[in-house]
N, C-alpha and C positions, 0 to 999 in steps of 0.2 A: 439735335441740329435745330437751328433757329434760322428762319429767312429774315434778311437784312433789308433786302431791296429786291423788286421786279422791274424789269425793264423789257418794253416791246423792243423786238428786233424787225425792223422792216427791209426786205430786199429790194435793193434799186439798182438799175443797170449802170449809173454813173454818178459818183458822189458829188462831182462839181455842179453837176446840172441840177441834184436834188438840193444843193446848198442854196440855190436861188430861191426855191420855194421855201424851204424851212427856215433859213435866215432872213433873207430878203423880204419875202412875203408875209410869213408868219411873226418874224422879229424874234426867233429863239436865237440864243447865243451857241454858237458852235465851240464844242469842247474837243480840241484835237487830242487824240489818243496815242498819237505817234505811230499809226499804222495805215497802210495806204488802202485798206480794204473796208475799213469801218470807222464810223464817226459819230460823236454824240451831239444832240441839239438840246438844250436846255431851256426852260422857263426861267428867265431871270429872277423874277420875285420869289419863286417857290422851290426851285431846283428840280421840279419835275422833269422827265427827259424822255427822250426815245433815241435810239440807236438805229443808224442806217448802215448797211453792209451791201457790198456787191457780191461777195461770196465768203464763205468762212475758210480761212487760212489753212486749217488742219482738219476740220470734220468734214464727214461725207456729203452734209446737207446743211442748209442754213437753219438755225434754230428760229423759233417763232418768238420765244421769250428767254431772257436770261435771268435766273433766279440766283441772287448773291446769297450765300449761307454763311454761317460762322464756322461750320466743320464739314467740308466737301467729302472728306473720307468717310465720315459717320453717313451722310446722305448717300454716297455710293453703296456703302453697305447695305443700307436699308432698302435701296432700289433693288438690288439684287436679292435681298430676302424677300421682297414682294413680287419676284418674278417679272418686273418691268423689263422691257426691251432696252438693252444700252446700246444706243446708236454710234457712240464715239467713246472710247475706254476712258478711264480715269487718266489724266495726262497733265503734266506740268508744263505749261507753254513757255516759250522763250520770253514772252512780252510779261510775265509775272503773275499769270493766273494759272490756279489748277483748278481743272473742270472735268465734266463728262456731259454727254448727251444722253438723255432718257426719252422715251417716246411715252407720253401720257395716254390714257383712254381716250379714244376718238382720233388719235393719230399725231397730235401736235408734238413736235419735237422741242424739247426744252434744255437750254444750256444751264447745267447747275455748276456754279463757279465759287471761287473763294480767292481773294488776293493771297499771293505765295511770297514769302520771304526767303530768298535763296539762301540767307545765312542761317536759317533755322536747321 
C-alpha cells in the first residue's frame, strides 16, 4: 500500500458560514464534491487543500484526516493484522470511495480511502 495524499478534515457546524471564511477571507477555491455534508477548499497555486464536513455521512464519527491510498483493501488487511481498532468497516460508498476508519495510537480517527470504479 502506498499513500497518495493526506487531507485534514475539519468539523464545522455550517458549510455556508465556513465558506465565507475559507473562500472569501483566505481566498481558497471551493471544490464542490457534490455532497451536502463535505466540501474542499484548495490553494489555487499549489493544490494543497483542506476538507470541511458537518458530519460524516456513514461513519460513526468524523475523521480528523483522510489518507488516500493506492490499495485500500491491503491497508484494511494490514490494520487488522496490527490489531488497530476499526471504527468504520471497509465500505464502498455510493459517492465512489472505498474506505474504512481506523483509530491511530493516541485516539485520532483516520479515514483510509481509495477512489472506486464501479465497473471494476
